[in-house]
N, C-alpha and C positions, 0 to 999 in steps of 0.2 A: 339511597337514603332510607326513608321509612317504608315506602310501598313500592314494590317492583313494578316497572312499566312493562307491559306486555308488548314486546317488539319482535316476536317471531325470530329470535336469534340475530337480530339486526343491530349488533353492538358496534361501537366505534372506540378507538383507542387514541389517547392523547397523553403525552408525557408519561407513557408507560402504564397508564390507568385505563382500563376498559369500562366504558359507560354504557348504560342501556337507554336512559332518557336522553333526548335531543333538545330538551327545553331547559335553558339556563335562566335563572330568576335573579333579578336584582333585589336588594334588601332595603333600599331607602324609601322613606315617605309613607310607611305603613301607619295606620292609626295607633297600633300598639304592638309590642313584641308578640303577644299571643296571636294576633291576626297574622303576623308574618309566619309564625310557626305553623298555623293551620293552612296558610296558603302554600307553604313549602310541601306539606303533606298532600294537599289536594292536587297539586300539579305533578307529583311524582318526580320532581327535579332531583338531580344528583349534584348539581353545581349551583352554588349561590354566590353572587359577587358582592363585595363589600367595598365601599369608598373609605378605606381605612384611614387615609391621611385626614380627610375632612371630619370623619367621625371622632378620631382621637383629638383633633385640634379643638373640638367643641368642649372638651373637658369631661364629657360623660357620654357613654354609649347607650344608656337607657336599657341595658340588657341585651342589645342586639348582637354584640360580639359573642356573648356566651351562648346564645341560641345557635349561631353559625358553627361555633366550635363543637357543639353537641353532635353535629351531623357530618361535618366535612373534615378531610385531611388536607393539610397544606402540601402544595406541590411547587417545585421550582421550575416554573415555565412562564415565558413572556407571551401574552396574547394581545397584540397591539390593536387598539381601536383605530380605524382609518376610514378614508373615503373609499368610493368605489372606483378610483382611478387605477388602471392596470399597471402603469409605470411605477406608481408609488408602492403598490402591492408587491411587484417584482423586487424592488429595492429592499423592502422589509424581509422578504424571503432570502435575499442575498446575504443579509447580515445575520441570518440564523433563526429568525422567528419561526416556530413550528406551526403556528396557527395565525390566521388573519381574521379580523372582525370588521368587515366593511359595513358602513351604515346603510340602512334602508332609506332613511331620510334624516334631516337635522334632528339632533337629540331632543327628546321631549315633545316633538311636534305632532306625533300621532298620525302623520300623513301616509304611512304605509311605505310601499316600494316606489319611491319617487322616480327612479330610473331603472326599470326592470331590464332594459337592454344592456346597460353597463354591468348589472349583476349577472346576467346571462353570459356576457362576454367573459367575465372573471371566471365563472364556473367552467366554461369551455376551454379557456387558455391555461387554467391552473387545475387540471383534472386530479392531480395527486395531492393537492393542498387541502387541509382542513379549513373550510370557510364557514364562518358563523355570522349571520346577519345580526348586527347590533345597532340599536337606536332607531327611533322614529316610527316603530310599529305601534298602532293604536287599537287594533282589533284582531281577534283570533283569525279572521280570514286573511289578514296580512301575513301572519305567521305561516298559515297553510300555503299561501302562494310562494313564499320564500322556499319552503321545503319542496314544493312542486318543481322549482327551478333546479333542484339537485343540491342545495346547500346542506351542510352537515348538521347544523343546529341553528337556533335563534336565541337571542338574549333579550329579555323584556323586563322592564322595571315599572315605569310610570303607568303604562296601560293597565297594569294589575294593581299596583299600590294605590293609585288615585281613583280607581273605579268605585262605584257605589257599593260593590260587594267584592272585595279583593279575593276572598276564598273561592267564590264561584267563578270569578274571572280567571284565576290561576288554573282552575280545573279546565275551563274552556280552552285556554291557550294550550295546555298540555295535550288535550284531545285533538286540537287543530294541528299541532305540530306532528302528531302521529299520523293523522289523516293525510296531511300533505306528503309525508315521507312514504306512506303506503301507496299514494297515487303515483309518485315519482318512480318507485320500484316496480309498480305494475306496468308503467309505460303509458304516458298520455298520448292521445291521438293528436296528429299535427293540426294546427289551425288552418282553415281553408278560406279562400276569398269568395267562395260560391257554395251553394247548397249541395249537399251530397246525401241523397236519401239512404236511410239505413236499410230499407228493403226495396231494391229496384223493382219497378212495376212495368217498365216498357216491354212490350211483347209478351206479357204474361196475362192469362185469363184472370179477371177480377170479378168476384161475387159481390154485387151491390146489396146493401142492407135491405131486407124486406122482400127481396126477389125469391120466388119459388122455383126450385129446380124443375126443368122440363120433364114430363113423364115420357115413358117409352111408347105409350099408345096414344 
């Protein structure tokens, strides 16, 4: 879009289009078209979603459609919004959907990842499918967590548009998505049920604070 995201060559391709940013931004509910435009720029997003049917049915788009057309190219691809149910996702793939968009939580709830186990299972069972967490995210940390699970991208609308400062929040989400992706690529350490010291001390000499080393004489 306007500002290239620095992703260290970590692009992804969908519907024949290679993207750099892994943050998708919804366009509904912003205080004004100008705030939407600034949020798009601040987030470095390359994909903006539009509730076209609802917008046109209202009789006026208040300039939002024109803003989106400035930045984006239309593509013929179906990206279904769905639950985190593995069987449902497999059926959508069987009918030819190239991308799946399982929810993090009920839409607009801001709960974050309500069922991380189900999302982790989807990622493990569908390793070659583009998976985008859509709906229910309320904070940048939720987006980072989704990316740490290995998802390809996240889509956020309400958490940005309805925040006190949509532009700043859009930037925060963009940074969080990249941080989560970097963490996943780097390789997260496994969670343990017990303490594991980063520096083992058993059987090793320890110098206590304030102790003076013994002299030779």
